[in-house]
C-alpha beads as a LAMMPS data file, in Angstrom:
LAMMPS data file: protein, C-alpha beads

326 atoms
325 bonds

1 atom types
1 bond types

-500.0 500.0 xlo xhi
-500.0 500.0 ylo yhi
-500.0 500.0 zlo zhi

Masses

1 110.0

Atoms # bond

1 1 1 233.059 -172.849 -367.398
2 1 1 234.792 -170.320 -365.737
3 1 1 239.117 -169.935 -364.824
4 1 1 240.359 -172.951 -363.975
5 1 1 242.733 -173.744 -361.747
6 1 1 244.470 -177.079 -359.590
7 1 1 245.086 -177.892 -356.058
8 1 1 244.458 -181.556 -355.769
9 1 1 243.879 -183.811 -358.584
10 1 1 242.203 -186.977 -356.799
11 1 1 244.423 -190.044 -357.821
12 1 1 247.126 -192.020 -357.039
13 1 1 250.221 -192.307 -358.928
14 1 1 252.597 -195.256 -358.414
15 1 1 256.525 -194.504 -359.073
16 1 1 259.276 -196.167 -358.089
17 1 1 261.808 -193.496 -357.229
18 1 1 265.571 -194.935 -357.133
19 1 1 266.830 -191.437 -359.092
20 1 1 265.220 -188.637 -356.488
21 1 1 264.455 -188.564 -353.011
22 1 1 260.793 -188.403 -351.651
23 1 1 258.992 -184.968 -350.387
24 1 1 255.662 -184.866 -348.996
25 1 1 252.579 -182.172 -349.508
26 1 1 252.667 -178.441 -349.505
27 1 1 250.382 -176.095 -351.264
28 1 1 251.425 -173.141 -353.782
29 1 1 250.401 -171.482 -356.246
30 1 1 251.905 -171.885 -360.091
31 1 1 249.838 -169.466 -362.875
32 1 1 246.119 -171.511 -362.820
33 1 1 247.892 -174.569 -361.123
34 1 1 248.534 -175.220 -357.404
35 1 1 251.784 -176.950 -356.995
36 1 1 252.844 -179.271 -354.349
37 1 1 255.785 -181.035 -352.881
38 1 1 256.759 -183.437 -350.412
39 1 1 258.866 -183.534 -347.144
40 1 1 261.542 -186.114 -347.549
41 1 1 261.730 -189.557 -346.328
42 1 1 264.396 -191.971 -345.215
43 1 1 264.201 -194.502 -348.059
44 1 1 264.900 -193.432 -351.976
45 1 1 262.906 -195.898 -352.695
46 1 1 258.829 -195.127 -352.070
47 1 1 255.771 -195.359 -353.924
48 1 1 254.383 -192.061 -354.389
49 1 1 250.976 -190.971 -354.254
50 1 1 249.719 -187.628 -355.797
51 1 1 246.598 -186.170 -354.040
52 1 1 245.245 -183.146 -355.675
53 1 1 242.264 -181.332 -355.766
54 1 1 240.907 -179.020 -358.866
55 1 1 239.348 -175.845 -358.036
56 1 1 237.741 -172.928 -360.495
57 1 1 235.420 -169.954 -359.710
58 1 1 232.010 -169.888 -361.182
59 1 1 230.343 -166.500 -360.993
60 1 1 230.097 -166.262 -357.532
61 1 1 230.993 -169.652 -356.235
62 1 1 234.615 -171.719 -355.735
63 1 1 233.815 -174.989 -357.197
64 1 1 236.194 -177.617 -355.862
65 1 1 236.440 -181.943 -357.032
66 1 1 238.510 -184.815 -358.360
67 1 1 240.098 -184.810 -361.176
68 1 1 239.750 -188.226 -363.363
69 1 1 243.353 -189.102 -364.656
70 1 1 242.670 -191.960 -367.783
71 1 1 246.880 -191.960 -367.788
72 1 1 250.293 -191.428 -367.119
73 1 1 253.398 -191.165 -369.033
74 1 1 256.907 -191.124 -367.919
75 1 1 259.654 -189.775 -370.214
76 1 1 262.757 -189.200 -368.574
77 1 1 262.359 -186.677 -365.844
78 1 1 258.692 -185.436 -367.105
79 1 1 255.154 -186.825 -366.324
80 1 1 252.639 -186.384 -367.992
81 1 1 248.885 -186.990 -366.908
82 1 1 246.023 -187.610 -369.298
83 1 1 242.481 -186.099 -367.635
84 1 1 239.345 -186.420 -368.769
85 1 1 237.776 -184.357 -365.941
86 1 1 236.571 -181.309 -365.100
87 1 1 237.913 -180.729 -369.100
88 1 1 240.456 -182.560 -371.297
89 1 1 243.485 -182.061 -371.028
90 1 1 247.383 -182.601 -370.661
91 1 1 249.479 -181.579 -367.631
92 1 1 252.960 -182.387 -367.740
93 1 1 255.531 -181.692 -364.352
94 1 1 259.336 -182.138 -364.255
95 1 1 259.651 -181.740 -361.106
96 1 1 257.458 -183.873 -358.972
97 1 1 254.423 -181.768 -358.965
98 1 1 256.303 -178.625 -357.921
99 1 1 255.605 -176.811 -361.127
100 1 1 252.760 -177.792 -363.638
101 1 1 252.203 -176.405 -367.397
102 1 1 248.678 -177.658 -368.858
103 1 1 246.897 -177.463 -371.764
104 1 1 243.162 -177.960 -372.216
105 1 1 240.648 -179.333 -375.273
106 1 1 237.136 -178.634 -376.063
107 1 1 236.621 -181.615 -378.475
108 1 1 232.917 -182.621 -378.388
109 1 1 233.923 -186.573 -379.253
110 1 1 235.855 -187.037 -375.901
111 1 1 232.981 -184.795 -374.049
112 1 1 230.760 -187.579 -375.572
113 1 1 232.556 -190.372 -374.807
114 1 1 233.473 -189.508 -371.322
115 1 1 229.967 -188.896 -370.269
116 1 1 229.894 -185.646 -370.285
117 1 1 226.539 -185.084 -371.956
118 1 1 225.047 -188.140 -370.553
119 1 1 222.756 -186.855 -368.199
120 1 1 221.366 -184.362 -369.666
121 1 1 220.798 -186.430 -372.817
122 1 1 219.602 -189.723 -370.647
123 1 1 215.462 -189.744 -372.894
124 1 1 217.645 -189.664 -376.101
125 1 1 220.051 -192.679 -375.736
126 1 1 220.581 -194.741 -378.874
127 1 1 222.110 -197.944 -379.886
128 1 1 225.148 -195.509 -381.088
129 1 1 225.997 -194.381 -377.411
130 1 1 230.195 -193.617 -377.779
131 1 1 230.149 -193.171 -373.593
132 1 1 230.296 -196.740 -374.009
133 1 1 233.792 -196.879 -376.024
134 1 1 236.754 -197.447 -374.955
135 1 1 239.461 -194.940 -374.983
136 1 1 242.772 -195.962 -375.664
137 1 1 245.979 -193.018 -374.477
138 1 1 249.366 -193.398 -376.038
139 1 1 252.710 -191.389 -375.741
140 1 1 255.947 -191.680 -377.701
141 1 1 259.178 -189.510 -378.329
142 1 1 261.011 -188.977 -381.261
143 1 1 264.602 -190.557 -381.215
144 1 1 265.874 -187.021 -383.008
145 1 1 263.997 -185.056 -381.600
146 1 1 263.659 -185.294 -377.659
147 1 1 261.458 -182.107 -377.671
148 1 1 258.837 -183.614 -380.130
149 1 1 256.289 -185.728 -378.022
150 1 1 253.151 -187.287 -379.003
151 1 1 249.927 -188.381 -377.553
152 1 1 247.052 -189.992 -378.689
153 1 1 243.668 -189.602 -376.886
154 1 1 241.042 -191.307 -378.843
155 1 1 240.813 -190.398 -382.334
156 1 1 242.948 -187.608 -381.877
157 1 1 246.718 -187.093 -381.907
158 1 1 248.425 -184.057 -379.952
159 1 1 251.690 -183.039 -380.540
160 1 1 254.536 -181.411 -378.969
161 1 1 257.497 -179.819 -380.401
162 1 1 258.676 -178.213 -377.074
163 1 1 258.934 -181.074 -374.863
164 1 1 254.841 -180.717 -373.679
165 1 1 254.430 -177.083 -372.885
166 1 1 251.734 -176.746 -375.398
167 1 1 250.038 -179.215 -377.512
168 1 1 248.675 -179.219 -380.802
169 1 1 246.033 -181.180 -381.762
170 1 1 245.328 -183.409 -384.744
171 1 1 242.274 -185.795 -386.121
172 1 1 244.441 -188.119 -388.492
173 1 1 241.676 -190.993 -389.511
174 1 1 238.448 -189.025 -390.768
175 1 1 235.947 -191.796 -389.387
176 1 1 235.956 -190.669 -385.407
177 1 1 234.224 -193.910 -384.535
178 1 1 236.428 -196.529 -386.100
179 1 1 239.893 -194.263 -386.000
180 1 1 240.630 -193.982 -382.682
181 1 1 244.860 -194.692 -382.637
182 1 1 245.743 -197.519 -381.015
183 1 1 249.238 -197.257 -381.241
184 1 1 252.311 -195.150 -382.216
185 1 1 255.450 -196.321 -383.349
186 1 1 258.322 -193.535 -384.501
187 1 1 261.129 -194.848 -386.393
188 1 1 265.076 -193.608 -386.073
189 1 1 264.200 -191.609 -389.134
190 1 1 261.358 -189.927 -387.802
191 1 1 258.791 -191.233 -389.870
192 1 1 255.571 -192.079 -387.344
193 1 1 253.327 -194.494 -388.079
194 1 1 250.015 -194.421 -386.308
195 1 1 247.558 -197.439 -385.916
196 1 1 244.061 -198.105 -385.871
197 1 1 241.316 -200.352 -385.899
198 1 1 241.228 -200.888 -389.782
199 1 1 244.072 -198.893 -391.312
200 1 1 247.095 -196.911 -390.748
201 1 1 248.827 -193.567 -391.110
202 1 1 252.554 -192.576 -391.823
203 1 1 253.825 -189.446 -391.910
204 1 1 257.173 -187.317 -392.219
205 1 1 255.883 -184.006 -390.552
206 1 1 254.631 -182.273 -393.424
207 1 1 251.501 -184.802 -394.365
208 1 1 249.793 -187.995 -393.231
209 1 1 249.328 -190.822 -395.862
210 1 1 246.687 -193.723 -394.981
211 1 1 246.615 -197.224 -395.690
212 1 1 244.486 -200.234 -395.629
213 1 1 246.292 -203.172 -393.731
214 1 1 244.076 -205.359 -396.398
215 1 1 241.564 -204.985 -398.840
216 1 1 238.898 -206.253 -396.208
217 1 1 240.689 -204.569 -392.911
218 1 1 236.795 -203.880 -391.563
219 1 1 236.688 -207.487 -390.799
220 1 1 239.908 -207.912 -388.810
221 1 1 240.890 -206.398 -385.134
222 1 1 243.636 -204.964 -384.784
223 1 1 245.906 -206.254 -382.093
224 1 1 249.549 -204.902 -381.700
225 1 1 252.199 -203.729 -384.270
226 1 1 256.684 -203.926 -384.340
227 1 1 258.601 -202.223 -386.267
228 1 1 262.449 -204.116 -387.119
229 1 1 264.755 -201.361 -387.715
230 1 1 267.318 -203.231 -388.986
231 1 1 265.215 -205.273 -391.659
232 1 1 263.235 -202.537 -392.438
233 1 1 260.020 -204.234 -391.493
234 1 1 257.010 -203.332 -390.040
235 1 1 254.801 -206.458 -388.613
236 1 1 250.937 -205.705 -386.879
237 1 1 249.217 -208.487 -385.264
238 1 1 245.217 -209.082 -386.884
239 1 1 241.734 -210.613 -384.875
240 1 1 239.898 -212.077 -387.675
241 1 1 235.903 -211.338 -386.752
242 1 1 235.046 -214.140 -388.156
243 1 1 237.590 -216.572 -385.780
244 1 1 236.086 -216.912 -381.924
245 1 1 237.953 -216.706 -379.288
246 1 1 237.680 -220.025 -378.250
247 1 1 238.969 -221.572 -381.625
248 1 1 241.698 -219.007 -381.558
249 1 1 242.873 -220.139 -378.556
250 1 1 242.770 -223.954 -378.798
251 1 1 245.245 -222.629 -382.529
252 1 1 247.513 -221.216 -380.185
253 1 1 247.276 -224.203 -377.886
254 1 1 248.138 -226.182 -381.247
255 1 1 251.076 -223.978 -382.705
256 1 1 252.836 -225.088 -379.203
257 1 1 252.601 -228.361 -379.942
258 1 1 254.044 -228.322 -383.225
259 1 1 250.358 -228.394 -385.241
260 1 1 249.670 -225.173 -387.449
261 1 1 246.059 -224.372 -388.756
262 1 1 245.743 -221.413 -391.248
263 1 1 244.073 -218.779 -389.685
264 1 1 242.932 -215.527 -391.426
265 1 1 244.032 -213.992 -387.808
266 1 1 247.962 -213.541 -387.277
267 1 1 250.785 -211.982 -388.039
268 1 1 251.268 -209.758 -391.180
269 1 1 254.690 -208.548 -392.534
270 1 1 255.003 -205.342 -394.601
271 1 1 258.347 -204.493 -396.390
272 1 1 257.167 -201.181 -397.795
273 1 1 256.005 -199.240 -394.246
274 1 1 252.193 -200.655 -395.198
275 1 1 252.321 -200.500 -398.525
276 1 1 251.977 -204.325 -398.814
277 1 1 251.251 -206.884 -396.288
278 1 1 251.663 -211.027 -396.244
279 1 1 251.039 -213.381 -393.911
280 1 1 253.665 -214.507 -392.335
281 1 1 253.429 -218.428 -391.168
282 1 1 251.831 -217.230 -387.534
283 1 1 248.380 -217.870 -387.834
284 1 1 247.595 -216.759 -384.330
285 1 1 247.310 -212.880 -382.616
286 1 1 250.417 -211.988 -380.930
287 1 1 250.977 -208.700 -378.724
288 1 1 254.017 -207.756 -380.385
289 1 1 257.067 -205.413 -379.328
290 1 1 260.074 -203.937 -380.272
291 1 1 263.152 -205.526 -377.492
292 1 1 266.824 -205.050 -378.410
293 1 1 266.305 -204.087 -381.820
294 1 1 264.374 -206.895 -383.270
295 1 1 260.159 -207.422 -382.875
296 1 1 258.882 -210.569 -380.204
297 1 1 255.626 -211.257 -379.761
298 1 1 253.455 -213.181 -377.302
299 1 1 250.363 -215.149 -377.274
300 1 1 247.307 -212.977 -376.098
301 1 1 245.157 -216.752 -375.028
302 1 1 246.131 -218.129 -371.775
303 1 1 247.294 -221.530 -372.855
304 1 1 248.273 -223.543 -369.778
305 1 1 244.428 -224.527 -369.554
306 1 1 244.999 -227.348 -371.913
307 1 1 248.037 -228.683 -370.438
308 1 1 245.888 -230.385 -368.007
309 1 1 243.214 -233.251 -367.708
310 1 1 239.402 -232.088 -368.061
311 1 1 237.828 -233.579 -365.849
312 1 1 234.755 -235.532 -366.942
313 1 1 231.911 -233.225 -365.230
314 1 1 233.079 -230.601 -366.948
315 1 1 233.218 -231.826 -370.939
316 1 1 229.673 -232.510 -370.031
317 1 1 229.095 -228.777 -369.707
318 1 1 227.448 -226.756 -372.191
319 1 1 230.759 -224.972 -372.291
320 1 1 232.692 -227.590 -373.499
321 1 1 230.458 -229.063 -375.927
322 1 1 229.574 -226.073 -377.634
323 1 1 232.982 -224.313 -377.777
324 1 1 234.362 -227.580 -378.967
325 1 1 237.289 -227.998 -376.963
326 1 1 239.129 -231.102 -378.375

Bonds

1 1 1 2
2 1 2 3
3 1 3 4
4 1 4 5
5 1 5 6
6 1 6 7
7 1 7 8
8 1 8 9
9 1 9 10
10 1 10 11
11 1 11 12
12 1 12 13
13 1 13 14
14 1 14 15
15 1 15 16
16 1 16 17
17 1 17 18
18 1 18 19
19 1 19 20
20 1 20 21
21 1 21 22
22 1 22 23
23 1 23 24
24 1 24 25
25 1 25 26
26 1 26 27
27 1 27 28
28 1 28 29
29 1 29 30
30 1 30 31
31 1 31 32
32 1 32 33
33 1 33 34
34 1 34 35
35 1 35 36
36 1 36 37
37 1 37 38
38 1 38 39
39 1 39 40
40 1 40 41
41 1 41 42
42 1 42 43
43 1 43 44
44 1 44 45
45 1 45 46
46 1 46 47
47 1 47 48
48 1 48 49
49 1 49 50
50 1 50 51
51 1 51 52
52 1 52 53
53 1 53 54
54 1 54 55
55 1 55 56
56 1 56 57
57 1 57 58
58 1 58 59
59 1 59 60
60 1 60 61
61 1 61 62
62 1 62 63
63 1 63 64
64 1 64 65
65 1 65 66
66 1 66 67
67 1 67 68
68 1 68 69
69 1 69 70
70 1 70 71
71 1 71 72
72 1 72 73
73 1 73 74
74 1 74 75
75 1 75 76
76 1 76 77
77 1 77 78
78 1 78 79
79 1 79 80
80 1 80 81
81 1 81 82
82 1 82 83
83 1 83 84
84 1 84 85
85 1 85 86
86 1 86 87
87 1 87 88
88 1 88 89
89 1 89 90
90 1 90 91
91 1 91 92
92 1 92 93
93 1 93 94
94 1 94 95
95 1 95 96
96 1 96 97
97 1 97 98
98 1 98 99
99 1 99 100
100 1 100 101
101 1 101 102
102 1 102 103
103 1 103 104
104 1 104 105
105 1 105 106
106 1 106 107
107 1 107 108
108 1 108 109
109 1 109 110
110 1 110 111
111 1 111 112
112 1 112 113
113 1 113 114
114 1 114 115
115 1 115 116
116 1 116 117
117 1 117 118
118 1 118 119
119 1 119 120
120 1 120 121
121 1 121 122
122 1 122 123
123 1 123 124
124 1 124 125
125 1 125 126
126 1 126 127
127 1 127 128
128 1 128 129
129 1 129 130
130 1 130 131
131 1 131 132
132 1 132 133
133 1 133 134
134 1 134 135
135 1 135 136
136 1 136 137
137 1 137 138
138 1 138 139
139 1 139 140
140 1 140 141
141 1 141 142
142 1 142 143
143 1 143 144
144 1 144 145
145 1 145 146
146 1 146 147
147 1 147 148
148 1 148 149
149 1 149 150
150 1 150 151
151 1 151 152
152 1 152 153
153 1 153 154
154 1 154 155
155 1 155 156
156 1 156 157
157 1 157 158
158 1 158 159
159 1 159 160
160 1 160 161
161 1 161 162
162 1 162 163
163 1 163 164
164 1 164 165
165 1 165 166
166 1 166 167
167 1 167 168
168 1 168 169
169 1 169 170
170 1 170 171
171 1 171 172
172 1 172 173
173 1 173 174
174 1 174 175
175 1 175 176
176 1 176 177
177 1 177 178
178 1 178 179
179 1 179 180
180 1 180 181
181 1 181 182
182 1 182 183
183 1 183 184
184 1 184 185
185 1 185 186
186 1 186 187
187 1 187 188
188 1 188 189
189 1 189 190
190 1 190 191
191 1 191 192
192 1 192 193
193 1 193 194
194 1 194 195
195 1 195 196
196 1 196 197
197 1 197 198
198 1 198 199
199 1 199 200
200 1 200 201
201 1 201 202
202 1 202 203
203 1 203 204
204 1 204 205
205 1 205 206
206 1 206 207
207 1 207 208
208 1 208 209
209 1 209 210
210 1 210 211
211 1 211 212
212 1 212 213
213 1 213 214
214 1 214 215
215 1 215 216
216 1 216 217
217 1 217 218
218 1 218 219
219 1 219 220
220 1 220 221
221 1 221 222
222 1 222 223
223 1 223 224
224 1 224 225
225 1 225 226
226 1 226 227
227 1 227 228
228 1 228 229
229 1 229 230
230 1 230 231
231 1 231 232
232 1 232 233
233 1 233 234
234 1 234 235
235 1 235 236
236 1 236 237
237 1 237 238
238 1 238 239
239 1 239 240
240 1 240 241
241 1 241 242
242 1 242 243
243 1 243 244
244 1 244 245
245 1 245 246
246 1 246 247
247 1 247 248
248 1 248 249
249 1 249 250
250 1 250 251
251 1 251 252
252 1 252 253
253 1 253 254
254 1 254 255
255 1 255 256
256 1 256 257
257 1 257 258
258 1 258 259
259 1 259 260
260 1 260 261
261 1 261 262
262 1 262 263
263 1 263 264
264 1 264 265
265 1 265 266
266 1 266 267
267 1 267 268
268 1 268 269
269 1 269 270
270 1 270 271
271 1 271 272
272 1 272 273
273 1 273 274
274 1 274 275
275 1 275 276
276 1 276 277
277 1 277 278
278 1 278 279
279 1 279 280
280 1 280 281
281 1 281 282
282 1 282 283
283 1 283 284
284 1 284 285
285 1 285 286
286 1 286 287
287 1 287 288
288 1 288 289
289 1 289 290
290 1 290 291
291 1 291 292
292 1 292 293
293 1 293 294
294 1 294 295
295 1 295 296
296 1 296 297
297 1 297 298
298 1 298 299
299 1 299 300
300 1 300 301
301 1 301 302
302 1 302 303
303 1 303 304
304 1 304 305
305 1 305 306
306 1 306 307
307 1 307 308
308 1 308 309
309 1 309 310
310 1 310 311
311 1 311 312
312 1 312 313
313 1 313 314
314 1 314 315
315 1 315 316
316 1 316 317
317 1 317 318
318 1 318 319
319 1 319 320
320 1 320 321
321 1 321 322
322 1 322 323
323 1 323 324
324 1 324 325
325 1 325 326
C-alpha cells in the first residue's frame, strides 16, 4: 500500500475534559503520523472533536481520505483508537493528539470482516459472508502492571507490555467465526480471562487454557461475565437459543413479580475459574458488571411494557397473539 502516515482521521471523539485545557487544530509531523493540537478555550469542560485525515504515497500519487475508527478507549492519560481503515491497527496518544504511536496488522480475517475484499469478490459472495458479522472491540489493563494492556478486535487479542507503544497479536480460539472475544476480565492476581460465544480461556502469562461453559455451549449465547474477587466466584450470563426473546422478556417481568420460571437461560456461577459452572436461582439473562468489589446485574429486556394495560385492539394483533404476551 506504500508508506502510510496520518494527518486528519475523520471521526468525532467526545470526551469530558475536566483535567486538562482544550486546544485547537494545528498540524505538524511525528514519524509516520501527522500531529495536531488545539488552541485554548475558556471552559475546561469542552466536547473535543478530533478531525484527522490519513495520507500515504502510492507510486507518484498522493492519496488521502477518511479513517474509520471502530472504538476509542481511555486509560488514565492515554487514548487508544482501534481503526479498521485504511489499515487495521491501534493508535495511541498520551497528549491529546500532539504525538502518536501506531501499530498496524495484516489479518486476512479482519480484512474480510471489514469488507476490504467485498467489492472485488462481489460475484462470489456466499451465505458465509463474514463482512456482515459484528466485530466487538474491548480493552483491559492489568491491575498488577499498568504497562500491560489488552485490546481485542473480533477473534484477536493484542497484548502490550509497554503501555501501548507496541502490540503483539494472538489468536486464542481456533474457531475464528465463533471465537470472537466478547469480554476481557483481569483478576487482581493478574490472570487474564477471555470470553467468546461458546467458551472461555484463562492465562497466567505462560499459556492459555480453554474451557467450555457447559457441555452444550453451542446452544447458548454469551451475554456477559463478572468476577467477585472476594468470594472467588465467576459469574456468566447465558441466553439459550431455544428460548425466544418474547418468552424471556415475559420471564424477566414475572421475576419482578415474584414468579420464577426455571429456564435454560440465566446466570451461572463457577468457584474454580470456569472448570465447573452451576446454575444460580436467576433464570433470565442479565448484563453483569463489577461494582464496589461485587458483581451487579440488570435485565436486558425493557420491563415497563408490562406495567401498562394493553388495549383490546393491540390484543387482537398477530404480534400479541403469536408472542402470547399473557
